[in-house]
C-alpha positions as CSV (number, residue, x, y, z in Angstrom):
1,M,45.3,8.7,26.1
2,K,42.7,8.6,28.7
3,T,41.6,12.4,27.3
4,L,41.5,11.0,23.8
5,L,39.5,7.9,24.8
6,V,37.0,10.2,26.8
7,I,36.6,12.5,23.7
8,L,36.1,9.5,21.5
9,L,33.4,8.3,23.9
10,I,31.8,11.5,23.8
11,V,31.8,11.7,20.1
12,V,30.4,8.3,19.7
13,A,27.5,8.9,22.2
14,G,26.7,12.2,20.7
15,G,26.4,10.7,17.4
16,L,24.3,7.8,18.6
17,L,21.9,10.2,20.4
18,A,21.7,12.5,17.1
19,L,20.8,9.3,15.2
20,W,18.2,8.3,17.9
21,L,16.5,11.7,17.7
22,W,16.4,11.6,14.0
23,R,14.5,8.4,14.2
24,Q,12.1,9.8,16.6
25,L,11.4,12.6,14.3
26,D,10.7,10.1,11.6
27,H,8.3,8.4,14.1
28,R,6.5,11.6,14.7
29,A,6.3,12.2,11.0
30,D,4.8,8.8,10.4
31,Q,2.2,9.3,13.0
32,A,1.3,12.8,11.8
33,A,0.9,11.4,8.1
34,M,-1.5,8.8,9.6
35,D,-3.5,11.3,11.5
36,R,-3.6,13.6,8.4
37,L,-4.9,10.7,6.2
38,S,-7.4,9.5,8.8
39,A,-8.8,13.0,9.0
40,T,-9.9,12.8,5.4
41,Q,-12.7,10.0,6.4
42,P,-16.2,11.2,5.4
43,L,-18.1,12.1,8.7
44,H,-21.5,11.3,7.4
45,P,-20.8,8.8,4.4
46,E,-23.7,7.7,2.0
47,Q,-24.8,4.1,2.2
48,F,-24.1,1.8,-0.7
49,E,-26.9,0.9,-2.9
50,P,-26.8,-1.1,-6.2
51,A,-28.3,1.7,-8.0
52,M,-24.7,3.7,-7.6
53,I,-23.1,1.3,-10.0
54,E,-25.9,1.1,-12.7
55,G,-24.3,1.6,-16.2
56,L,-20.6,0.2,-15.1
57,P,-19.1,-2.7,-16.9
58,E,-20.6,-5.9,-15.9
59,P,-17.3,-7.1,-14.2
60,A,-17.2,-4.1,-12.1
61,R,-20.7,-4.2,-11.0
62,R,-20.0,-7.7,-9.7
63,Y,-16.8,-6.6,-7.9
64,F,-18.8,-3.8,-6.1
65,L,-21.7,-6.2,-5.4
66,F,-19.3,-8.7,-3.7
67,T,-17.1,-6.2,-1.7
68,I,-19.8,-3.7,-0.6
69,A,-23.1,-4.9,1.1
70,P,-26.2,-2.7,0.4
71,G,-26.6,-0.3,3.2
72,T,-22.9,-0.2,4.0
73,P,-21.7,3.4,5.1
74,L,-19.2,4.3,2.4
75,Y,-16.0,4.8,4.4
76,T,-13.2,5.7,2.0
77,V,-10.2,5.5,4.4
78,A,-9.2,2.2,6.0
79,R,-6.6,1.3,8.6
80,I,-4.9,-2.1,7.9
81,G,-2.9,-4.3,10.3
82,I,-0.6,-6.6,8.2
83,A,1.7,-9.5,9.0
84,G,3.7,-11.7,6.7
85,R,7.0,-11.7,4.6
86,F,8.6,-8.8,2.7
87,G,11.5,-9.9,0.1
88,M,14.5,-7.8,-0.2
89,G,16.1,-9.7,-2.8
90,S,15.2,-11.3,-6.1
91,K,13.3,-14.3,-7.5
92,D,16.3,-16.6,-7.3
93,K,17.2,-15.2,-3.8
94,P,14.0,-13.8,-2.2
95,D,15.7,-12.9,1.1
96,Y,12.3,-13.0,2.9
97,L,12.1,-11.2,6.3
98,D,9.3,-11.6,8.8
99,M,7.2,-8.2,8.7
100,S,4.5,-6.6,10.5
101,A,2.9,-3.3,9.4
102,L,0.2,-0.8,10.0
103,E,-1.2,1.2,6.9
104,V,-3.7,4.0,6.7
105,L,-5.0,4.0,3.0
106,A,-6.7,7.1,1.9
107,L,-7.4,7.2,-1.8
108,P,-7.0,9.8,-3.6
109,T,-5.2,11.6,-0.9
110,G,-2.2,9.2,-0.1
111,F,-1.2,6.3,2.0
112,A,1.3,5.6,5.1
113,W,2.7,2.5,5.7
114,K,4.8,1.8,8.7
115,M,6.7,-1.5,9.1
116,A,9.0,-3.5,11.1
117,A,10.9,-6.6,9.8
118,R,13.5,-9.0,11.0
119,R,15.6,-12.0,10.1
120,G,17.8,-13.6,12.7
121,L,19.5,-10.6,14.5
122,M,18.8,-8.1,11.5
123,R,16.2,-5.6,12.1
124,L,14.9,-3.3,9.5
125,S,12.0,-0.8,10.1
126,G,10.7,2.3,8.3
127,S,7.8,4.0,6.5
128,D,6.3,4.6,3.1
129,T,3.9,7.2,1.8
130,E,3.0,9.1,-1.1
131,R,5.5,11.6,0.1
132,W,8.6,9.6,1.0
133,T,10.4,6.3,1.7
134,R,12.6,6.0,4.7
135,F,14.0,2.9,6.2
136,W,16.3,2.2,9.1
137,L,18.6,-0.6,10.1
138,M,18.6,-1.8,13.6
139,G,16.6,1.4,14.3
140,L,19.7,3.7,14.4
141,L,21.1,3.6,10.7
142,P,19.3,5.2,7.9
143,V,19.8,3.0,4.8
144,A,17.3,4.5,2.5
145,R,15.5,7.9,2.0
146,S,14.0,9.0,-1.1
147,G,10.9,11.0,-2.2
148,G,9.7,14.4,-2.6
149,D,9.9,14.2,-6.5
150,L,7.7,13.2,-9.5
151,N,9.3,9.8,-9.8
152,H,8.3,8.8,-6.1
153,A,4.7,10.5,-6.5
154,R,4.0,8.4,-9.6
155,S,5.3,5.1,-8.2
156,A,3.3,5.7,-4.9
157,F,0.3,6.7,-6.6
158,G,0.2,3.3,-8.6
159,R,0.4,1.4,-5.4
160,Y,-2.4,2.9,-3.2
161,V,-4.7,2.8,-6.3
162,A,-4.3,-0.9,-6.6
163,E,-4.3,-1.2,-2.8
164,A,-7.6,0.7,-2.9
165,V,-8.9,-2.2,-5.0
166,F,-7.8,-4.7,-2.1
167,W,-9.1,-2.8,0.9
168,S,-11.1,0.3,0.2
169,P,-13.4,-0.3,-2.6
170,A,-15.8,2.7,-1.6
171,A,-13.0,5.0,-2.8
172,L,-13.4,3.5,-6.4
173,L,-17.0,4.1,-6.8
174,P,-17.6,6.0,-10.0
175,G,-17.3,9.9,-9.6
176,P,-15.0,12.7,-10.2
177,G,-11.6,11.4,-11.1
178,V,-12.7,7.6,-11.1
179,R,-14.0,5.8,-14.2
180,W,-14.4,2.2,-15.1
181,E,-13.9,0.3,-18.6
182,L,-14.6,-3.2,-19.7
183,V,-11.6,-5.4,-20.3
184,D,-13.4,-8.8,-21.0
185,E,-16.2,-10.8,-19.5
186,N,-14.3,-11.2,-16.2
187,T,-12.1,-8.1,-16.0
188,A,-12.7,-4.5,-15.7
189,R,-10.2,-1.7,-15.6
190,V,-10.4,1.3,-13.1
191,V,-8.8,4.6,-14.2
192,V,-8.0,7.1,-11.2
193,R,-6.8,10.6,-11.8
194,K,-5.5,13.2,-9.1
195,N,-3.3,16.1,-9.6
196,G,-2.0,15.3,-13.0
197,L,-1.3,11.7,-12.3
198,E,-3.4,8.8,-13.9
199,Q,-3.3,5.3,-12.8
200,A,-5.1,2.2,-14.7
201,V,-5.6,-0.9,-12.7
202,E,-7.2,-4.0,-14.0
203,V,-9.3,-6.4,-11.8
204,R,-10.1,-9.9,-12.6
205,V,-13.1,-11.3,-10.8
206,A,-14.9,-14.6,-10.4
207,E,-18.4,-15.2,-11.5
208,S,-19.3,-14.3,-7.9
209,G,-17.5,-10.8,-8.1
210,Q,-14.8,-12.0,-5.9
211,P,-11.7,-10.1,-7.1
212,L,-9.0,-12.8,-8.0
213,Q,-6.1,-10.7,-9.0
214,V,-5.1,-7.3,-9.7
215,S,-2.5,-6.1,-12.3
216,F,-1.1,-2.9,-13.8
217,F,1.7,-1.0,-15.1
218,R,3.5,0.6,-12.4
219,W,6.2,3.4,-12.7
220,S,9.2,1.9,-11.0
221,D,13.0,1.5,-10.8
222,A,12.7,-2.0,-9.2
223,N,14.9,-3.6,-12.1
224,P,18.4,-4.6,-12.8
225,E,19.2,-1.2,-14.2
226,K,17.6,0.9,-11.7
227,V,16.0,3.2,-14.1
228,Y,12.4,4.4,-13.7
229,R,9.9,2.9,-16.3
230,L,6.5,1.4,-16.5
231,Q,6.6,-2.4,-15.8
232,P,4.0,-4.9,-14.7
233,F,3.1,-5.3,-11.2
234,G,0.2,-7.2,-9.6
235,G,-0.8,-9.9,-7.4
236,F,-3.4,-12.4,-6.0
237,L,-6.4,-11.8,-3.5
238,T,-7.7,-14.6,-1.6
239,D,-9.3,-15.4,2.0
240,F,-12.0,-12.8,1.9
241,Q,-13.6,-11.6,5.3
242,E,-16.2,-9.1,6.1
243,F,-15.2,-5.8,7.8
244,S,-18.0,-3.5,8.8
245,G,-20.1,-4.5,5.6
246,F,-17.1,-4.8,3.2
247,R,-15.9,-8.1,2.2
248,L,-12.3,-7.7,1.6
249,A,-9.0,-10.0,0.9
250,T,-7.0,-11.1,3.9
251,R,-4.4,-12.8,2.0
252,V,-2.4,-10.9,-0.6
253,E,0.6,-12.1,-2.7
254,A,2.3,-9.3,-5.1
255,G,5.3,-8.3,-6.8
256,N,7.1,-6.9,-9.7
257,F,6.9,-8.2,-13.4
258,F,3.6,-9.8,-12.7
259,G,2.4,-12.2,-15.5
260,T,6.0,-12.7,-16.7
261,E,8.7,-15.4,-16.1
262,Y,10.4,-12.7,-13.8
263,Y,7.5,-12.3,-11.4
264,F,8.7,-12.0,-7.9
265,P,6.1,-11.9,-5.0
266,F,8.0,-9.7,-2.6
267,F,4.8,-8.9,-0.6
268,V,3.3,-12.2,0.7
269,V,0.9,-11.0,3.7
270,S,-2.1,-11.7,5.8
271,V,-4.4,-9.1,7.0
272,T,-4.7,-9.2,10.9
273,D,-7.4,-6.5,11.0
274,I,-9.1,-3.7,9.1
275,T,-11.1,-0.7,10.7
276,F,-12.3,2.6,9.3
277,P,-11.4,5.7,11.4
278,G,-14.3,7.4,12.5
279,N,-16.7,4.4,12.1
């Protein structure tokens, strides 16, 4: 009996060790992804001049003139600290968790978002990138692992194009793979293309040019049928502050089915810091 108990304890300990080592490999992959994206920062970026946006739709010009001060080095990679709430449920039962996260955003290459969340004794952590989604319960139990396919890449692309509107406007200046279109007097649409993917995002601005809301159709399976399809996504931007010449939102509320009765803001956060690697 004692021998069986010892064997059982060895097996359990070995299993826990294997899970812990697996989790450490994920941590290393997260850091490698952030380092890879940070390395795409322009070493000697141009400085912003209003002449760069001549010919753009008027709401787009207002957006850039509000978010980027003349003379600002055009850093396209942003490192964002985030704190707030992350909803794991639905509109009727949000199941919000307290969350903190760090993100490196590098349009058009990709993004890496590393988070930790909790509610009571429950702990959830993991990461999301253009290549994978990986979440762990209590730091030892893998509860979600996906990615490496076109559905994931397309969905992730929509996310980080939209987040560039929030936090890295320099990456959306007109150029190869980026064009702007007029929607109405206060709304412009940016269309970004990369490696066969295309994402359109609409930005509604105030008279001052301050972005008020962002909306787009995202490729997603966040629906009752769990089927990938285009569905409305978006949110609201408030509490703007200046970071190294950029005026950026520090309060974001966003979620699925934006603009419909089913809208669920599962992402309700405040920005704790924004820096630009290499700055």
